[in-house]
TORKOL-4160 file (C-alpha; in steps of 0.2 Angstrom, whole numbers, padded with zeros to 4 digits, m for minus):
355
<pt num="1" X="0265" Y="m0094" Z="0787"/>
<pt num="2" X="0265" Y="m0076" Z="0790"/>
<pt num="3" X="0250" Y="m0065" Z="0793"/>
<pt num="4" X="0247" Y="m0047" Z="0799"/>
<pt num="5" X="0233" Y="m0047" Z="0812"/>
<pt num="6" X="0223" Y="m0035" Z="0823"/>
<pt num="7" X="0230" Y="m0039" Z="0840"/>
<pt num="8" X="0223" Y="m0024" Z="0848"/>
<pt num="9" X="0209" Y="m0013" Z="0841"/>
<pt num="10" X="0216" Y="0004" Z="0835"/>
<pt num="11" X="0234" Y="m0002" Z="0836"/>
<pt num="12" X="0246" Y="m0006" Z="0821"/>
<pt num="13" X="0243" Y="m0023" Z="0813"/>
<pt num="14" X="0255" Y="m0036" Z="0820"/>
<pt num="15" X="0266" Y="m0048" Z="0811"/>
<pt num="16" X="0262" Y="m0066" Z="0817"/>
<pt num="17" X="0272" Y="m0082" Z="0811"/>
<pt num="18" X="0263" Y="m0098" Z="0814"/>
<pt num="19" X="0265" Y="m0116" Z="0807"/>
<pt num="20" X="0257" Y="m0117" Z="0790"/>
<pt num="21" X="0241" Y="m0127" Z="0793"/>
<pt num="22" X="0237" Y="m0144" Z="0786"/>
<pt num="23" X="0220" Y="m0146" Z="0780"/>
<pt num="24" X="0209" Y="m0159" Z="0788"/>
<pt num="25" X="0192" Y="m0166" Z="0783"/>
<pt num="26" X="0184" Y="m0156" Z="0769"/>
<pt num="27" X="0196" Y="m0141" Z="0771"/>
<pt num="28" X="0207" Y="m0133" Z="0757"/>
<pt num="29" X="0223" Y="m0124" Z="0760"/>
<pt num="30" X="0227" Y="m0110" Z="0747"/>
<pt num="31" X="0242" Y="m0099" Z="0745"/>
<pt num="32" X="0236" Y="m0082" Z="0745"/>
<pt num="33" X="0239" Y="m0073" Z="0728"/>
<pt num="34" X="0228" Y="m0057" Z="0731"/>
<pt num="35" X="0219" Y="m0050" Z="0746"/>
<pt num="36" X="0208" Y="m0034" Z="0745"/>
<pt num="37" X="0208" Y="m0021" Z="0758"/>
<pt num="38" X="0190" Y="m0017" Z="0761"/>
<pt num="39" X="0183" Y="m0002" Z="0770"/>
<pt num="40" X="0174" Y="m0013" Z="0782"/>
<pt num="41" X="0191" Y="m0019" Z="0788"/>
<pt num="42" X="0193" Y="m0002" Z="0796"/>
<pt num="43" X="0177" Y="m0005" Z="0807"/>
<pt num="44" X="0185" Y="m0021" Z="0812"/>
<pt num="45" X="0201" Y="m0013" Z="0816"/>
<pt num="46" X="0193" Y="0001" Z="0826"/>
<pt num="47" X="0183" Y="m0012" Z="0835"/>
<pt num="48" X="0165" Y="m0005" Z="0833"/>
<pt num="49" X="0151" Y="0002" Z="0823"/>
<pt num="50" X="0144" Y="0019" Z="0826"/>
<pt num="51" X="0125" Y="0017" Z="0829"/>
<pt num="52" X="0123" Y="0036" Z="0831"/>
<pt num="53" X="0118" Y="0046" Z="0847"/>
<pt num="54" X="0134" Y="0041" Z="0855"/>
<pt num="55" X="0130" Y="0022" Z="0854"/>
<pt num="56" X="0143" Y="0010" Z="0848"/>
<pt num="57" X="0141" Y="m0009" Z="0843"/>
<pt num="58" X="0157" Y="m0017" Z="0849"/>
<pt num="59" X="0164" Y="m0031" Z="0838"/>
<pt num="60" X="0167" Y="m0042" Z="0853"/>
<pt num="61" X="0149" Y="m0041" Z="0856"/>
<pt num="62" X="0147" Y="m0049" Z="0839"/>
<pt num="63" X="0159" Y="m0063" Z="0843"/>
<pt num="64" X="0175" Y="m0056" Z="0835"/>
<pt num="65" X="0190" Y="m0063" Z="0844"/>
<pt num="66" X="0208" Y="m0056" Z="0843"/>
<pt num="67" X="0221" Y="m0058" Z="0836"/>
<pt num="68" X="0212" Y="m0059" Z="0820"/>
<pt num="69" X="0219" Y="m0060" Z="0802"/>
<pt num="70" X="0207" Y="m0049" Z="0792"/>
<pt num="71" X="0204" Y="m0050" Z="0773"/>
<pt num="72" X="0188" Y="m0056" Z="0765"/>
<pt num="73" X="0193" Y="m0053" Z="0747"/>
<pt num="74" X="0205" Y="m0067" Z="0743"/>
<pt num="75" X="0211" Y="m0076" Z="0728"/>
<pt num="76" X="0222" Y="m0091" Z="0731"/>
<pt num="77" X="0231" Y="m0106" Z="0723"/>
<pt num="78" X="0225" Y="m0123" Z="0730"/>
<pt num="79" X="0241" Y="m0131" Z="0737"/>
<pt num="80" X="0234" Y="m0145" Z="0749"/>
<pt num="81" X="0217" Y="m0154" Z="0751"/>
<pt num="82" X="0210" Y="m0162" Z="0766"/>
<pt num="83" X="0205" Y="m0181" Z="0764"/>
<pt num="84" X="0187" Y="m0177" Z="0762"/>
<pt num="85" X="0189" Y="m0162" Z="0750"/>
<pt num="86" X="0180" Y="m0165" Z="0734"/>
<pt num="87" X="0191" Y="m0166" Z="0718"/>
<pt num="88" X="0178" Y="m0170" Z="0705"/>
<pt num="89" X="0161" Y="m0163" Z="0700"/>
<pt num="90" X="0155" Y="m0145" Z="0700"/>
<pt num="91" X="0162" Y="m0141" Z="0717"/>
<pt num="92" X="0178" Y="m0150" Z="0716"/>
<pt num="93" X="0195" Y="m0143" Z="0715"/>
<pt num="94" X="0213" Y="m0149" Z="0712"/>
<pt num="95" X="0230" Y="m0144" Z="0716"/>
<pt num="96" X="0236" Y="m0128" Z="0706"/>
<pt num="97" X="0218" Y="m0121" Z="0704"/>
<pt num="98" X="0216" Y="m0103" Z="0706"/>
<pt num="99" X="0200" Y="m0098" Z="0715"/>
<pt num="100" X="0191" Y="m0084" Z="0723"/>
<pt num="101" X="0186" Y="m0087" Z="0741"/>
<pt num="102" X="0168" Y="m0084" Z="0746"/>
<pt num="103" X="0170" Y="m0078" Z="0763"/>
<pt num="104" X="0152" Y="m0076" Z="0770"/>
<pt num="105" X="0150" Y="m0092" Z="0778"/>
<pt num="106" X="0136" Y="m0096" Z="0790"/>
<pt num="107" X="0133" Y="m0111" Z="0802"/>
<pt num="108" X="0126" Y="m0121" Z="0787"/>
<pt num="109" X="0112" Y="m0129" Z="0797"/>
<pt num="110" X="0100" Y="m0115" Z="0802"/>
<pt num="111" X="0084" Y="m0110" Z="0791"/>
<pt num="112" X="0093" Y="m0095" Z="0784"/>
<pt num="113" X="0108" Y="m0105" Z="0778"/>
<pt num="114" X="0096" Y="m0119" Z="0771"/>
<pt num="115" X="0088" Y="m0106" Z="0760"/>
<pt num="116" X="0105" Y="m0101" Z="0753"/>
<pt num="117" X="0108" Y="m0085" Z="0762"/>
<pt num="118" X="0123" Y="m0089" Z="0773"/>
<pt num="119" X="0128" Y="m0071" Z="0773"/>
<pt num="120" X="0113" Y="m0067" Z="0784"/>
<pt num="121" X="0116" Y="m0082" Z="0797"/>
<pt num="122" X="0114" Y="m0077" Z="0815"/>
<pt num="123" X="0130" Y="m0088" Z="0819"/>
<pt num="124" X="0141" Y="m0082" Z="0805"/>
<pt num="125" X="0159" Y="m0089" Z="0802"/>
<pt num="126" X="0164" Y="m0075" Z="0790"/>
<pt num="127" X="0182" Y="m0077" Z="0784"/>
<pt num="128" X="0192" Y="m0062" Z="0789"/>
<pt num="129" X="0179" Y="m0057" Z="0802"/>
<pt num="130" X="0176" Y="m0072" Z="0813"/>
<pt num="131" X="0189" Y="m0084" Z="0806"/>
<pt num="132" X="0206" Y="m0079" Z="0799"/>
<pt num="133" X="0206" Y="m0072" Z="0782"/>
<pt num="134" X="0218" Y="m0066" Z="0768"/>
<pt num="135" X="0230" Y="m0054" Z="0776"/>
<pt num="136" X="0242" Y="m0068" Z="0775"/>
<pt num="137" X="0252" Y="m0079" Z="0764"/>
<pt num="138" X="0240" Y="m0094" Z="0767"/>
<pt num="139" X="0222" Y="m0097" Z="0770"/>
<pt num="140" X="0211" Y="m0112" Z="0775"/>
<pt num="141" X="0194" Y="m0113" Z="0768"/>
<pt num="142" X="0182" Y="m0126" Z="0776"/>
<pt num="143" X="0175" Y="m0133" Z="0760"/>
<pt num="144" X="0178" Y="m0132" Z="0741"/>
<pt num="145" X="0161" Y="m0126" Z="0738"/>
<pt num="146" X="0166" Y="m0109" Z="0744"/>
<pt num="147" X="0180" Y="m0108" Z="0730"/>
<pt num="148" X="0174" Y="m0100" Z="0714"/>
<pt num="149" X="0182" Y="m0102" Z="0697"/>
<pt num="150" X="0190" Y="m0085" Z="0691"/>
<pt num="151" X="0192" Y="m0091" Z="0673"/>
<pt num="152" X="0205" Y="m0079" Z="0664"/>
<pt num="153" X="0203" Y="m0065" Z="0677"/>
<pt num="154" X="0219" Y="m0060" Z="0685"/>
<pt num="155" X="0220" Y="m0063" Z="0704"/>
<pt num="156" X="0221" Y="m0045" Z="0709"/>
<pt num="157" X="0207" Y="m0041" Z="0697"/>
<pt num="158" X="0196" Y="m0055" Z="0704"/>
<pt num="159" X="0199" Y="m0053" Z="0723"/>
<pt num="160" X="0188" Y="m0037" Z="0725"/>
<pt num="161" X="0173" Y="m0047" Z="0718"/>
<pt num="162" X="0171" Y="m0057" Z="0734"/>
<pt num="163" X="0165" Y="m0041" Z="0743"/>
<pt num="164" X="0166" Y="m0025" Z="0734"/>
<pt num="165" X="0159" Y="m0033" Z="0718"/>
<pt num="166" X="0146" Y="m0044" Z="0727"/>
<pt num="167" X="0140" Y="m0030" Z="0738"/>
<pt num="168" X="0137" Y="m0019" Z="0723"/>
<pt num="169" X="0129" Y="m0033" Z="0713"/>
<pt num="170" X="0118" Y="m0037" Z="0727"/>
<pt num="171" X="0112" Y="m0019" Z="0730"/>
<pt num="172" X="0109" Y="m0017" Z="0711"/>
<pt num="173" X="0098" Y="m0033" Z="0711"/>
<pt num="174" X="0088" Y="m0026" Z="0726"/>
<pt num="175" X="0084" Y="m0011" Z="0715"/>
<pt num="176" X="0075" Y="m0022" Z="0703"/>
<pt num="177" X="0070" Y="m0018" Z="0685"/>
<pt num="178" X="0069" Y="0001" Z="0687"/>
<pt num="179" X="0088" Y="0001" Z="0685"/>
<pt num="180" X="0085" Y="m0002" Z="0666"/>
<pt num="181" X="0073" Y="0013" Z="0665"/>
<pt num="182" X="0079" Y="0026" Z="0676"/>
<pt num="183" X="0097" Y="0032" Z="0682"/>
<pt num="184" X="0102" Y="0025" Z="0699"/>
<pt num="185" X="0109" Y="0038" Z="0711"/>
<pt num="186" X="0125" Y="0030" Z="0719"/>
<pt num="187" X="0131" Y="0039" Z="0735"/>
<pt num="188" X="0150" Y="0035" Z="0737"/>
<pt num="189" X="0163" Y="0034" Z="0723"/>
<pt num="190" X="0175" Y="0023" Z="0732"/>
<pt num="191" X="0179" Y="0005" Z="0728"/>
<pt num="192" X="0161" Y="0000" Z="0730"/>
<pt num="193" X="0154" Y="0015" Z="0720"/>
<pt num="194" X="0166" Y="0013" Z="0705"/>
<pt num="195" X="0163" Y="m0006" Z="0705"/>
<pt num="196" X="0144" Y="m0002" Z="0704"/>
<pt num="197" X="0146" Y="0008" Z="0689"/>
<pt num="198" X="0154" Y="m0006" Z="0679"/>
<pt num="199" X="0142" Y="m0019" Z="0685"/>
<pt num="200" X="0127" Y="m0007" Z="0681"/>
<pt num="201" X="0132" Y="m0006" Z="0663"/>
<pt num="202" X="0135" Y="m0025" Z="0662"/>
<pt num="203" X="0117" Y="m0027" Z="0669"/>
<pt num="204" X="0110" Y="m0016" Z="0656"/>
<pt num="205" X="0107" Y="m0001" Z="0667"/>
<pt num="206" X="0102" Y="0016" Z="0661"/>
<pt num="207" X="0117" Y="0024" Z="0670"/>
<pt num="208" X="0121" Y="0032" Z="0687"/>
<pt num="209" X="0122" Y="0049" Z="0695"/>
<pt num="210" X="0136" Y="0049" Z="0708"/>
<pt num="211" X="0137" Y="0058" Z="0724"/>
<pt num="212" X="0154" Y="0060" Z="0733"/>
<pt num="213" X="0162" Y="0074" Z="0743"/>
<pt num="214" X="0180" Y="0070" Z="0736"/>
<pt num="215" X="0183" Y="0079" Z="0720"/>
<pt num="216" X="0196" Y="0066" Z="0715"/>
<pt num="217" X="0183" Y="0052" Z="0717"/>
<pt num="218" X="0170" Y="0062" Z="0708"/>
<pt num="219" X="0182" Y="0063" Z="0693"/>
<pt num="220" X="0186" Y="0045" Z="0694"/>
<pt num="221" X="0167" Y="0042" Z="0693"/>
<pt num="222" X="0165" Y="0053" Z="0678"/>
<pt num="223" X="0179" Y="0044" Z="0670"/>
<pt num="224" X="0171" Y="0027" Z="0673"/>
<pt num="225" X="0155" Y="0033" Z="0664"/>
<pt num="226" X="0144" Y="0042" Z="0677"/>
<pt num="227" X="0131" Y="0053" Z="0670"/>
<pt num="228" X="0134" Y="0066" Z="0683"/>
<pt num="229" X="0145" Y="0068" Z="0698"/>
<pt num="230" X="0138" Y="0079" Z="0713"/>
<pt num="231" X="0147" Y="0086" Z="0728"/>
<pt num="232" X="0137" Y="0079" Z="0743"/>
<pt num="233" X="0143" Y="0093" Z="0754"/>
<pt num="234" X="0137" Y="0107" Z="0743"/>
<pt num="235" X="0123" Y="0117" Z="0750"/>
<pt num="236" X="0112" Y="0114" Z="0735"/>
<pt num="237" X="0116" Y="0096" Z="0733"/>
<pt num="238" X="0098" Y="0091" Z="0733"/>
<pt num="239" X="0094" Y="0103" Z="0719"/>
<pt num="240" X="0108" Y="0097" Z="0709"/>
<pt num="241" X="0102" Y="0079" Z="0711"/>
<pt num="242" X="0084" Y="0084" Z="0706"/>
<pt num="243" X="0092" Y="0093" Z="0690"/>
<pt num="244" X="0102" Y="0078" Z="0686"/>
<pt num="245" X="0086" Y="0067" Z="0687"/>
<pt num="246" X="0072" Y="0077" Z="0679"/>
<pt num="247" X="0060" Y="0062" Z="0679"/>
<pt num="248" X="0063" Y="0059" Z="0698"/>
<pt num="249" X="0075" Y="0050" Z="0709"/>
<pt num="250" X="0068" Y="0032" Z="0708"/>
<pt num="251" X="0082" Y="0022" Z="0716"/>
<pt num="252" X="0097" Y="0027" Z="0727"/>
<pt num="253" X="0111" Y="0015" Z="0733"/>
<pt num="254" X="0120" Y="0023" Z="0748"/>
<pt num="255" X="0137" Y="0015" Z="0749"/>
<pt num="256" X="0142" Y="0027" Z="0763"/>
<pt num="257" X="0129" Y="0024" Z="0776"/>
<pt num="258" X="0130" Y="0040" Z="0786"/>
<pt num="259" X="0117" Y="0051" Z="0793"/>
<pt num="260" X="0120" Y="0065" Z="0780"/>
<pt num="261" X="0120" Y="0053" Z="0765"/>
<pt num="262" X="0104" Y="0044" Z="0771"/>
<pt num="263" X="0095" Y="0061" Z="0773"/>
<pt num="264" X="0100" Y="0067" Z="0756"/>
<pt num="265" X="0094" Y="0050" Z="0749"/>
<pt num="266" X="0077" Y="0051" Z="0758"/>
<pt num="267" X="0074" Y="0069" Z="0754"/>
<pt num="268" X="0078" Y="0066" Z="0735"/>
<pt num="269" X="0067" Y="0051" Z="0732"/>
<pt num="270" X="0052" Y="0053" Z="0722"/>
<pt num="271" X="0036" Y="0045" Z="0727"/>
<pt num="272" X="0037" Y="0026" Z="0725"/>
<pt num="273" X="0056" Y="0027" Z="0725"/>
<pt num="274" X="0068" Y="0015" Z="0734"/>
<pt num="275" X="0083" Y="0018" Z="0745"/>
<pt num="276" X="0096" Y="0003" Z="0747"/>
<pt num="277" X="0108" Y="0006" Z="0762"/>
<pt num="278" X="0124" Y="m0003" Z="0761"/>
<pt num="279" X="0137" Y="0007" Z="0769"/>
<pt num="280" X="0142" Y="0005" Z="0788"/>
<pt num="281" X="0150" Y="0022" Z="0791"/>
<pt num="282" X="0137" Y="0025" Z="0805"/>
<pt num="283" X="0125" Y="0037" Z="0813"/>
<pt num="284" X="0106" Y="0037" Z="0813"/>
<pt num="285" X="0091" Y="0046" Z="0805"/>
<pt num="286" X="0075" Y="0052" Z="0811"/>
<pt num="287" X="0060" Y="0050" Z="0798"/>
<pt num="288" X="0042" Y="0054" Z="0801"/>
<pt num="289" X="0033" Y="0038" Z="0799"/>
<pt num="290" X="0018" Y="0045" Z="0789"/>
<pt num="291" X="0031" Y="0050" Z="0776"/>
<pt num="292" X="0034" Y="0031" Z="0772"/>
<pt num="293" X="0017" Y="0026" Z="0766"/>
<pt num="294" X="0012" Y="0044" Z="0760"/>
<pt num="295" X="0027" Y="0044" Z="0748"/>
<pt num="296" X="0026" Y="0025" Z="0746"/>
<pt num="297" X="0045" Y="0024" Z="0748"/>
<pt num="298" X="0055" Y="0008" Z="0752"/>
<pt num="299" X="0071" Y="0008" Z="0763"/>
<pt num="300" X="0080" Y="m0008" Z="0762"/>
<pt num="301" X="0097" Y="m0014" Z="0769"/>
<pt num="302" X="0108" Y="m0025" Z="0758"/>
<pt num="303" X="0122" Y="m0035" Z="0766"/>
<pt num="304" X="0135" Y="m0042" Z="0753"/>
<pt num="305" X="0127" Y="m0057" Z="0744"/>
<pt num="306" X="0124" Y="m0075" Z="0744"/>
<pt num="307" X="0135" Y="m0089" Z="0737"/>
<pt num="308" X="0123" Y="m0091" Z="0722"/>
<pt num="309" X="0124" Y="m0072" Z="0719"/>
<pt num="310" X="0143" Y="m0073" Z="0719"/>
<pt num="311" X="0142" Y="m0087" Z="0706"/>
<pt num="312" X="0130" Y="m0077" Z="0696"/>
<pt num="313" X="0141" Y="m0061" Z="0697"/>
<pt num="314" X="0157" Y="m0071" Z="0692"/>
<pt num="315" X="0147" Y="m0078" Z="0677"/>
<pt num="316" X="0142" Y="m0060" Z="0672"/>
<pt num="317" X="0160" Y="m0053" Z="0674"/>
<pt num="318" X="0168" Y="m0067" Z="0664"/>
<pt num="319" X="0154" Y="m0065" Z="0650"/>
<pt num="320" X="0154" Y="m0046" Z="0649"/>
<pt num="321" X="0171" Y="m0041" Z="0656"/>
<pt num="322" X="0165" Y="m0024" Z="0663"/>
<pt num="323" X="0177" Y="m0010" Z="0665"/>
<pt num="324" X="0189" Y="m0014" Z="0679"/>
<pt num="325" X="0190" Y="m0002" Z="0694"/>
<pt num="326" X="0207" Y="0007" Z="0698"/>
<pt num="327" X="0218" Y="m0006" Z="0708"/>
<pt num="328" X="0234" Y="m0003" Z="0717"/>
<pt num="329" X="0244" Y="m0017" Z="0723"/>
<pt num="330" X="0254" Y="m0018" Z="0739"/>
<pt num="331" X="0266" Y="m0030" Z="0748"/>
<pt num="332" X="0259" Y="m0040" Z="0762"/>
<pt num="333" X="0271" Y="m0031" Z="0774"/>
<pt num="334" X="0262" Y="m0015" Z="0769"/>
<pt num="335" X="0246" Y="m0021" Z="0776"/>
<pt num="336" X="0245" Y="m0009" Z="0790"/>
<pt num="337" X="0250" Y="0006" Z="0779"/>
<pt num="338" X="0238" Y="0002" Z="0766"/>
<pt num="339" X="0224" Y="0000" Z="0779"/>
<pt num="340" X="0228" Y="0017" Z="0786"/>
<pt num="341" X="0229" Y="0025" Z="0768"/>
<pt num="342" X="0211" Y="0018" Z="0765"/>
<pt num="343" X="0205" Y="0025" Z="0782"/>
<pt num="344" X="0212" Y="0042" Z="0777"/>
<pt num="345" X="0203" Y="0042" Z="0761"/>
<pt num="346" X="0218" Y="0041" Z="0750"/>
<pt num="347" X="0213" Y="0026" Z="0740"/>
<pt num="348" X="0204" Y="0028" Z="0724"/>
<pt num="349" X="0197" Y="0011" Z="0718"/>
<pt num="350" X="0203" Y="m0004" Z="0727"/>
<pt num="351" X="0220" Y="m0008" Z="0736"/>
<pt num="352" X="0225" Y="m0026" Z="0735"/>
<pt num="353" X="0239" Y="m0035" Z="0745"/>
<pt num="354" X="0249" Y="m0047" Z="0735"/>
<pt num="355" X="0259" Y="m0059" Z="0747"/>
């Protein structure tokens, strides 16, 4: 099998050729049909997260080991099963099935995993982060329960739902019922932001006001149905935001997660409003503590979503077929070039590798 791995942080992805694995136990081997290139892959490739104030969280401190095959948005075709892999029942698979891989695996035994939130496990085994992922022509998944039926969705269309879609869906769920009554401010009109617009509509949301510094991405957001698109770098961005939401900003989802975007969100929230921070761009923010109770604001983080939420998301997508985001496809050997194009802000929507 072939894969393109991070062999050295900040260096071009390296081609590796290894024996194609044979699944053991409950493992399932899939031939990769589509693998999304996600913005969080950039942080893995760089080797750190920016914590602000000159501080960095190194990926090696989180247990990431190199070389690593990235890719956590993967759709594949089942080609081999371990002897203990289930073939019948709700979690069973068979040769030839096309499945979306849920990559956010935990240890399976801690209290967090037992309550169904493996994505928050303190000993994670995420595919494409801690275990080899989809920037390859084959991928091994530990158990069939992590393989989700994509129905009639095309593989390149379904792949982004493993992260981009699930992350947007999870953030929208954390907003709560207010999304049906008030516009949601969506900061960042990349793959996540555009995915959020379609899912918001599918969930019966009132609409979204999008904030992005890139005019091309703002145009894409308006084309996707945004109520308004505001340049976050404009000196009067906060005033534009207030004008676009005359009844107040009740909910903000920050898909960027930078100091400037978090500040804009906090400054714009009405009393009782909620900010959900998703993005990992990096930085920090200083906030007077009395403002939190005085304005009754909620600031919450949201990290992808659970296996149950992933199933709920796919059911929603297959039932409502929300507008798909712009998707460009690229050969596996263009993995490094595609990652660099995303890093340079040249990708609108989602880029997907098709080995």
